[in-house]
C-alpha positions in Angstrom: -17.9 27.4 -2.1 -15.8 27.6 1.0 -13.9 24.6 2.5 -16.5 23.7 5.1 -19.4 23.7 2.6 -17.2 21.7 0.2 -16.4 19.1 2.9 -20.1 18.8 3.7 -20.9 18.4 0.0 -18.3 15.6 -0.3 -19.6 13.8 2.7 -23.2 13.9 1.4 -22.1 12.8 -2.0 -20.1 9.9 -0.5 -22.9 8.8 1.8 -25.4 9.0 -1.1 -23.1 7.0 -3.4 -22.6 4.4 -0.6 -26.3 4.1 -0.1 -27.0 3.6 -3.8 -24.2 1.0 -4.0 -25.7 -1.0 -1.0 -29.2 -0.9 -2.5 -27.9 -2.1 -5.9 -25.8 -4.8 -4.2 -28.8 -5.9 -2.1 -31.0 -6.1 -5.3 -28.3 -8.1 -7.0 -28.1 -10.6 -4.1 -31.8 -11.1 -4.2 -31.7 -12.1 -7.9 -29.0 -14.8 -7.2 -30.1 -18.4 -6.8 -27.5 -19.0 -4.3 -27.5 -20.9 -1.0 -25.6 -18.6 1.4 -23.6 -20.4 4.1 -22.0 -17.7 6.2 -21.9 -20.0 9.3 -19.1 -21.9 7.6 -16.8 -18.9 7.4 -15.7 -18.4 11.0 -13.5 -21.6 11.2 -11.5 -20.3 8.3 -10.5 -17.4 10.5 -10.2 -19.0 13.9 -11.4 -21.9 16.0 -10.9 -23.3 19.5 -9.5 -26.8 19.9 -9.3 -28.1 23.5 -9.6 -24.6 24.7 -6.7 -23.3 22.6 -7.0 -20.6 19.9 -6.2 -22.0 16.4 -5.7 -19.8 13.4 -7.6 -20.6 10.3 -6.4 -20.4 6.7 -7.8 -16.9 6.1 -6.1 -15.6 9.2 -2.8 -17.2 8.2 -3.1 -15.6 4.8 -3.9 -12.2 6.5 -0.8 -12.5 8.6 1.3 -13.1 5.5 -0.3 -10.2 3.6 0.4 -7.9 6.5 4.1 -9.0 6.7 4.6 -8.6 3.0 2.8 -5.2 3.0 4.8 -3.8 5.9 8.2 -4.9 4.6 7.3 -3.8 1.1 6.1 -0.4 2.3 9.4 0.1 4.3 11.5 -0.9 1.2 9.4 1.4 -1.1 9.9 4.4 1.2 13.7 3.8 1.3 13.9 3.4 -2.5 11.5 6.3 -3.1 13.5 8.7 -0.9 16.9 7.5 -2.3 15.8 7.8 -5.9 14.1 11.2 -5.3 17.3 12.6 -3.8 19.4 11.0 -6.6 17.2 12.8 -9.2 17.7 16.1 -7.4 21.5 15.6 -6.9 24.2 17.4 -8.9 25.6 14.1 -10.2 24.5 13.3 -13.8 25.0 9.6 -13.3 22.8 9.4 -10.2 20.1 11.5 -12.0 20.2 9.2 -15.0 20.0 6.0 -13.0 17.2 7.3 -10.9 15.3 8.5 -13.9 15.7 5.1 -15.6 14.5 3.3 -12.5 11.4 5.4 -12.2 10.5 5.3 -15.9 11.1 1.6 -16.4 9.2 0.5 -13.3 6.3 2.9 -13.7 5.7 1.9 -17.3 5.8 -1.9 -16.9 3.1 -4.0 -15.1 3.7 -5.2 -11.6 2.8 -8.7 -12.5 5.6 -8.9 -15.1 8.1 -7.5 -12.6 7.1 -10.1 -10.0 7.6 -12.9 -12.6 11.0 -11.5 -13.7 12.3 -11.3 -10.1 10.9 -14.7 -9.1 11.6 -16.7 -12.2 14.7 -15.0 -13.6 16.6 -13.3 -10.8 15.7 -15.4 -7.7 17.1 -18.7 -9.0 20.5 -17.0 -9.7 20.7 -15.2 -6.3 18.8 -18.0 -4.4 16.1 -15.5 -3.1 13.1 -17.2 -1.6 9.6 -16.5 -2.8 8.6 -14.4 0.2 11.6 -12.1 -0.2 11.0 -11.9 -4.0 7.5 -10.7 -3.3 8.7 -8.0 -0.9 11.4 -6.8 -3.3 9.0 -6.7 -6.3 6.4 -4.7 -4.3 9.0 -2.4 -2.8 10.6 -1.6 -6.2 7.3 -1.0 -7.9 5.8 1.2 -5.3 9.1 2.9 -4.6 9.1 4.3 -8.2 5.7 6.1 -7.5 6.8 7.2 -4.0 9.9 8.7 -5.6 7.9 11.1 -7.7 5.7 12.0 -4.8 8.7 12.7 -2.6 10.5 14.6 -5.3 7.5 16.8 -6.0 7.3 17.6 -2.3 10.9 18.6 -2.0 10.7 20.7 -5.2 7.7 22.6 -3.7 9.7 23.7 -0.7 10.9 27.3 -1.1 14.6 27.7 -2.0 14.9 30.1 0.8 14.7 27.1 3.2 17.8 25.7 1.7 19.6 29.0 1.6 18.7 29.8 5.2 20.1 26.4 6.3 23.3 27.0 4.4 23.7 30.5 5.8 23.7 29.2 9.4 26.2 26.5 8.5 24.0 23.4 8.5 25.3 20.4 6.7 23.3 18.9 3.8 22.4 15.9 6.0 21.1 18.0 8.8 19.3 20.3 6.4 17.4 17.4 4.9 16.7 15.5 8.1 15.7 18.5 10.2 14.2 20.9 7.7 13.4 19.5 4.3 12.1 16.0 5.0 9.6 17.1 7.8 8.2 19.8 5.5 8.0 17.3 2.6 6.2 14.8 4.7 3.7 17.4 5.8 2.9 18.2 2.1 2.9 14.7 0.7 1.5 12.6 3.5 -2.0 12.2 1.8 -0.4 11.1 -1.5 2.0 8.7 0.3 -1.0 7.3 2.2 -2.8 6.6 -1.0 0.3 4.9 -2.4 0.5 2.8 0.8 -3.1 1.6 0.3 -2.3 0.8 -3.3 0.6 -1.4 -2.1 -1.6 -3.4 0.2 -4.1 -4.0 -2.6 -1.3 -4.8 -5.1 0.1 -7.4 -2.7 -2.7 -9.7 -3.8 -0.7 -10.3 -7.0 2.0 -12.2 -5.0 -0.4 -15.2 -5.0 0.7 -15.8 -8.6 4.1 -17.1 -7.3 2.5 -19.5 -4.8 2.7 -17.4 -1.7 -0.2 -18.3 0.5 -1.3 -14.7 1.3 -4.9 -13.8 1.9 -5.9 -14.0 -1.8 -4.2 -17.3 -2.3 -5.8 -18.8 0.7 -9.1 -17.5 -0.5 -8.6 -19.2 -3.9 -7.7 -22.5 -2.1 -10.7 -22.5 0.1 -13.1 -21.6 -2.8 -11.7 -24.5 -4.9 -12.3 -26.9 -2.0 -15.6 -25.7 -0.7 -17.3 -23.7 -3.5 -18.2 -21.0 -1.0 -17.4 -18.5 -3.7 -19.3 -15.4 -2.6 -18.8 -15.9 1.1 -15.1 -16.3 0.9 -14.4 -13.5 -1.5 -16.6 -11.2 0.5 -14.7 -12.1 3.6 -11.4 -11.5 1.8 -12.6 -8.1 0.5 -13.7 -7.1 4.0 -10.2 -8.1 5.3 -8.5 -5.8 2.8 -11.1 -3.1 3.6 -10.3 -3.3 7.3 -6.6 -3.1 6.7 -6.8 -0.1 4.4 -9.4 1.7 6.5 -7.2 1.2 9.6 -4.2 2.5 7.8 -6.1 5.5 6.5 -7.3 6.3 10.0 -3.8 6.2 11.5 -2.5 8.4 8.7 -5.3 10.9 9.2 -4.5 11.1 12.9 -0.8 11.6 12.0 -1.7 14.3 9.5 -3.8 16.1 12.1 -1.0 16.0 14.6 1.4 17.4 11.9 -1.0 20.2 11.2 -1.2 21.1 14.9 2.6 21.2 15.1 2.8 23.5 12.0 
Protein backbone atom coordinates (compact mmCIF):
# COMPACT_ATOMS: atom_id res chain seq x y z
CA UNK A 1 0.00 0.00 0.00
CA UNK A 2 1.58 3.29 -1.09
CA UNK A 3 1.47 6.45 0.98
CA UNK A 4 -1.46 8.04 -0.90
CA UNK A 5 -3.66 4.97 -0.50
CA UNK A 6 -2.62 4.67 3.14
CA UNK A 7 -3.52 8.32 3.77
CA UNK A 8 -6.94 7.83 2.13
CA UNK A 9 -7.51 4.69 4.20
CA UNK A 10 -6.70 6.57 7.41
CA UNK A 11 -9.05 9.41 6.46
CA UNK A 12 -11.90 7.00 5.72
CA UNK A 13 -11.23 5.12 8.95
CA UNK A 14 -11.13 8.36 10.94
CA UNK A 15 -14.36 9.63 9.33
CA UNK A 16 -16.12 6.31 9.94
CA UNK A 17 -14.99 6.20 13.55
CA UNK A 18 -16.14 9.78 14.10
CA UNK A 19 -19.53 9.03 12.56
CA UNK A 20 -20.00 5.97 14.77
CA UNK A 21 -19.03 7.99 17.83
CA UNK A 22 -21.55 10.74 16.98
CA UNK A 23 -24.32 8.18 16.45
CA UNK A 24 -23.56 6.44 19.75
CA UNK A 25 -23.39 9.80 21.53
CA UNK A 26 -26.70 10.89 20.03
CA UNK A 27 -28.32 7.60 21.08
CA UNK A 28 -26.96 8.03 24.60
CA UNK A 29 -28.29 11.59 24.83
CA UNK A 30 -31.76 10.41 23.78
CA UNK A 31 -31.84 7.93 26.65
CA UNK A 32 -31.03 10.62 29.25
CA UNK A 33 -33.88 12.09 31.22
CA UNK A 34 -32.19 15.48 31.29
CA UNK A 35 -33.45 19.01 30.75
CA UNK A 36 -30.90 20.60 28.43
CA UNK A 37 -30.40 24.35 29.00
CA UNK A 38 -27.83 25.42 26.43
CA UNK A 39 -29.20 28.99 26.41
CA UNK A 40 -27.67 29.53 29.86
CA UNK A 41 -24.12 28.80 28.69
CA UNK A 42 -23.28 31.97 26.75
CA UNK A 43 -23.12 34.34 29.80
CA UNK A 44 -20.43 32.13 31.28
CA UNK A 45 -18.28 32.95 28.25
CA UNK A 46 -19.15 36.59 27.69
CA UNK A 47 -21.90 39.17 28.06
CA UNK A 48 -22.51 42.82 27.34
CA UNK A 49 -23.26 45.25 30.15
CA UNK A 50 -24.05 48.83 29.21
CA UNK A 51 -22.59 48.14 25.79
CA UNK A 52 -19.27 46.88 27.22
CA UNK A 53 -17.84 43.40 26.68
CA UNK A 54 -17.61 41.45 29.95
CA UNK A 55 -15.74 38.16 30.23
CA UNK A 56 -17.53 35.25 31.87
CA UNK A 57 -16.07 32.70 34.23
CA UNK A 58 -15.32 30.14 31.52
CA UNK A 59 -13.54 32.72 29.39
CA UNK A 60 -11.52 33.83 32.42
CA UNK A 61 -10.57 30.20 33.03
CA UNK A 62 -9.67 29.74 29.37
CA UNK A 63 -7.29 32.71 29.55
CA UNK A 64 -5.58 31.24 32.63
CA UNK A 65 -5.29 27.85 30.91
CA UNK A 66 -3.69 29.45 27.86
CA UNK A 67 -1.20 31.41 29.99
CA UNK A 68 -0.18 28.34 31.98
CA UNK A 69 0.06 26.21 28.84
CA UNK A 70 2.18 28.71 26.89
CA UNK A 71 4.58 29.33 29.78
CA UNK A 72 4.74 25.63 30.65
CA UNK A 73 5.43 24.75 27.02
CA UNK A 74 8.25 27.26 26.81
CA UNK A 75 9.81 25.96 30.03
CA UNK A 76 9.44 22.33 28.90
CA UNK A 77 11.24 23.03 25.62
CA UNK A 78 14.10 24.74 27.47
CA UNK A 79 14.42 21.91 29.98
CA UNK A 80 14.00 19.27 27.27
CA UNK A 81 16.73 20.70 25.06
CA UNK A 82 19.08 21.31 28.00
CA UNK A 83 18.70 17.83 29.44
CA UNK A 84 18.97 16.21 25.99
CA UNK A 85 22.26 18.01 25.34
CA UNK A 86 23.43 17.12 28.86
CA UNK A 87 22.77 13.42 28.20
CA UNK A 88 24.77 13.64 24.98
CA UNK A 89 27.66 15.57 26.54
CA UNK A 90 31.09 14.20 27.41
CA UNK A 91 30.70 15.05 31.10
CA UNK A 92 29.59 12.08 33.25
CA UNK A 93 28.10 14.33 35.93
CA UNK A 94 25.86 16.11 33.41
CA UNK A 95 24.80 12.81 31.88
CA UNK A 96 23.97 11.33 35.29
CA UNK A 97 21.96 14.37 36.41
CA UNK A 98 20.02 14.51 33.15
CA UNK A 99 19.32 10.76 33.28
CA UNK A 100 18.09 11.03 36.89
CA UNK A 101 15.83 13.96 35.99
CA UNK A 102 14.24 12.16 33.05
CA UNK A 103 13.75 8.84 34.83
CA UNK A 104 12.38 10.29 38.07
CA UNK A 105 9.95 12.66 36.38
CA UNK A 106 8.71 10.20 33.74
CA UNK A 107 8.07 7.48 36.33
CA UNK A 108 6.08 9.53 38.84
CA UNK A 109 2.56 10.96 38.39
CA UNK A 110 2.17 14.60 37.41
CA UNK A 111 -0.39 15.13 40.17
CA UNK A 112 2.13 14.06 42.82
CA UNK A 113 4.73 16.41 41.33
CA UNK A 114 2.26 19.31 41.43
CA UNK A 115 1.53 18.60 45.10
CA UNK A 116 5.23 18.33 45.99
CA UNK A 117 6.09 21.62 44.30
CA UNK A 118 3.06 23.47 45.67
CA UNK A 119 2.85 22.11 49.23
CA UNK A 120 6.52 21.32 49.96
CA UNK A 121 8.78 23.53 47.84
CA UNK A 122 6.62 26.61 47.27
CA UNK A 123 6.20 27.56 50.95
CA UNK A 124 9.98 27.51 51.43
CA UNK A 125 10.80 29.52 48.31
CA UNK A 126 7.58 31.60 48.47
CA UNK A 127 6.50 30.60 44.97
CA UNK A 128 2.88 31.56 44.11
CA UNK A 129 0.40 28.94 42.96
CA UNK A 130 0.43 30.09 39.32
CA UNK A 131 4.22 29.83 39.09
CA UNK A 132 4.11 26.44 40.84
CA UNK A 133 1.71 25.15 38.21
CA UNK A 134 3.90 26.41 35.35
CA UNK A 135 7.03 24.90 36.91
CA UNK A 136 5.36 21.53 37.53
CA UNK A 137 4.02 21.30 33.97
CA UNK A 138 7.32 22.47 32.48
CA UNK A 139 9.36 19.94 34.46
CA UNK A 140 7.00 17.07 33.71
CA UNK A 141 6.64 17.67 29.98
CA UNK A 142 10.32 18.63 29.69
CA UNK A 143 11.35 15.10 30.64
CA UNK A 144 9.36 13.67 27.72
CA UNK A 145 10.55 16.40 25.37
CA UNK A 146 14.12 15.56 26.39
CA UNK A 147 13.85 12.02 25.05
CA UNK A 148 12.19 13.21 21.84
CA UNK A 149 14.89 15.79 21.22
CA UNK A 150 17.69 13.37 22.14
CA UNK A 151 16.37 10.76 19.71
CA UNK A 152 16.18 13.39 16.97
CA UNK A 153 19.79 14.43 17.52
CA UNK A 154 21.02 10.83 17.66
CA UNK A 155 19.36 10.09 14.31
CA UNK A 156 21.31 12.85 12.58
CA UNK A 157 24.23 11.27 10.66
CA UNK A 158 27.63 11.70 12.32
CA UNK A 159 28.90 13.06 9.05
CA UNK A 160 26.99 16.28 9.78
CA UNK A 161 29.03 16.81 12.94
CA UNK A 162 32.28 15.88 11.23
CA UNK A 163 31.59 18.20 8.30
CA UNK A 164 30.91 21.09 10.70
CA UNK A 165 34.14 20.41 12.58
CA UNK A 166 36.13 20.16 9.35
CA UNK A 167 35.16 23.69 8.30
CA UNK A 168 35.93 25.08 11.74
CA UNK A 169 32.43 25.68 13.11
CA UNK A 170 32.17 25.99 16.88
CA UNK A 171 29.92 23.57 18.80
CA UNK A 172 27.39 26.37 19.40
CA UNK A 173 27.15 27.27 15.72
CA UNK A 174 27.05 23.59 14.77
CA UNK A 175 24.02 22.97 16.95
CA UNK A 176 22.12 26.21 16.27
CA UNK A 177 22.66 26.26 12.48
CA UNK A 178 22.91 22.58 11.53
CA UNK A 179 21.84 20.10 14.19
CA UNK A 180 18.80 21.71 15.86
CA UNK A 181 17.03 22.65 12.57
CA UNK A 182 17.38 19.06 11.34
CA UNK A 183 16.27 17.74 14.72
CA UNK A 184 13.15 19.91 14.64
CA UNK A 185 12.32 18.71 11.14
CA UNK A 186 12.44 15.09 12.33
CA UNK A 187 10.75 15.47 15.72
CA UNK A 188 8.17 18.20 15.12
CA UNK A 189 5.17 15.80 15.00
CA UNK A 190 6.23 14.17 18.28
CA UNK A 191 6.85 17.52 19.95
CA UNK A 192 3.45 18.64 18.70
CA UNK A 193 1.83 15.64 20.34
CA UNK A 194 3.65 16.41 23.57
CA UNK A 195 2.44 20.01 23.40
CA UNK A 196 -1.16 18.82 23.09
CA UNK A 197 -0.61 16.55 26.09
CA UNK A 198 0.66 19.52 28.10
CA UNK A 199 -2.49 21.51 27.39
CA UNK A 200 -4.68 18.60 28.49
CA UNK A 201 -2.51 17.94 31.54
CA UNK A 202 -2.91 21.58 32.58
CA UNK A 203 -6.39 20.64 33.83
CA UNK A 204 -4.68 19.08 36.88
CA UNK A 205 -3.60 22.49 38.18
CA UNK A 206 -7.18 22.95 39.34
CA UNK A 207 -6.23 20.70 42.27
CA UNK A 208 -4.16 23.53 43.79
CA UNK A 209 -7.01 26.07 43.56
CA UNK A 210 -5.98 27.73 40.32
CA UNK A 211 -9.11 28.92 38.55
CA UNK A 212 -8.27 27.59 35.14
CA UNK A 213 -10.88 26.35 32.68
CA UNK A 214 -11.47 23.07 34.56
CA UNK A 215 -11.72 24.73 37.97
CA UNK A 216 -14.16 27.32 36.68
CA UNK A 217 -16.22 24.52 35.17
CA UNK A 218 -16.33 22.72 38.51
CA UNK A 219 -17.38 25.91 40.25
CA UNK A 220 -20.20 26.63 37.79
CA UNK A 221 -21.50 23.04 37.90
CA UNK A 222 -21.62 23.10 41.71
CA UNK A 223 -23.63 26.33 41.62
CA UNK A 224 -25.98 25.67 38.69
CA UNK A 225 -26.09 21.87 38.22
CA UNK A 226 -25.63 22.41 34.46
CA UNK A 227 -23.45 19.31 34.48
CA UNK A 228 -23.51 18.18 30.89
CA UNK A 229 -23.73 21.63 29.30
CA UNK A 230 -20.75 23.01 31.19
CA UNK A 231 -18.51 19.98 30.75
CA UNK A 232 -19.34 19.75 27.06
CA UNK A 233 -18.46 23.45 26.76
CA UNK A 234 -15.17 22.90 28.63
CA UNK A 235 -14.34 19.91 26.40
CA UNK A 236 -15.04 21.97 23.27
CA UNK A 237 -12.69 24.69 24.55
CA UNK A 238 -9.86 22.17 24.98
CA UNK A 239 -10.69 20.71 21.57
CA UNK A 240 -10.52 24.15 19.95
CA UNK A 241 -7.16 24.94 21.56
CA UNK A 242 -5.58 21.63 20.59
CA UNK A 243 -7.06 21.64 17.09
CA UNK A 244 -5.74 25.16 16.52
CA UNK A 245 -2.29 24.17 17.80
CA UNK A 246 -2.25 21.07 15.59
CA UNK A 247 -3.21 23.16 12.57
CA UNK A 248 -0.41 25.67 13.20
CA UNK A 249 2.14 22.90 13.67
CA UNK A 250 1.02 21.16 10.46
CA UNK A 251 1.50 24.41 8.56
CA UNK A 252 4.94 24.81 10.08
CA UNK A 253 5.80 21.22 9.22
CA UNK A 254 4.73 21.75 5.61
CA UNK A 255 6.90 24.85 5.37
CA UNK A 256 9.88 22.95 6.76
CA UNK A 257 9.31 20.18 4.22
CA UNK A 258 9.29 22.77 1.45
CA UNK A 259 12.56 24.25 2.71
CA UNK A 260 14.19 20.82 2.85
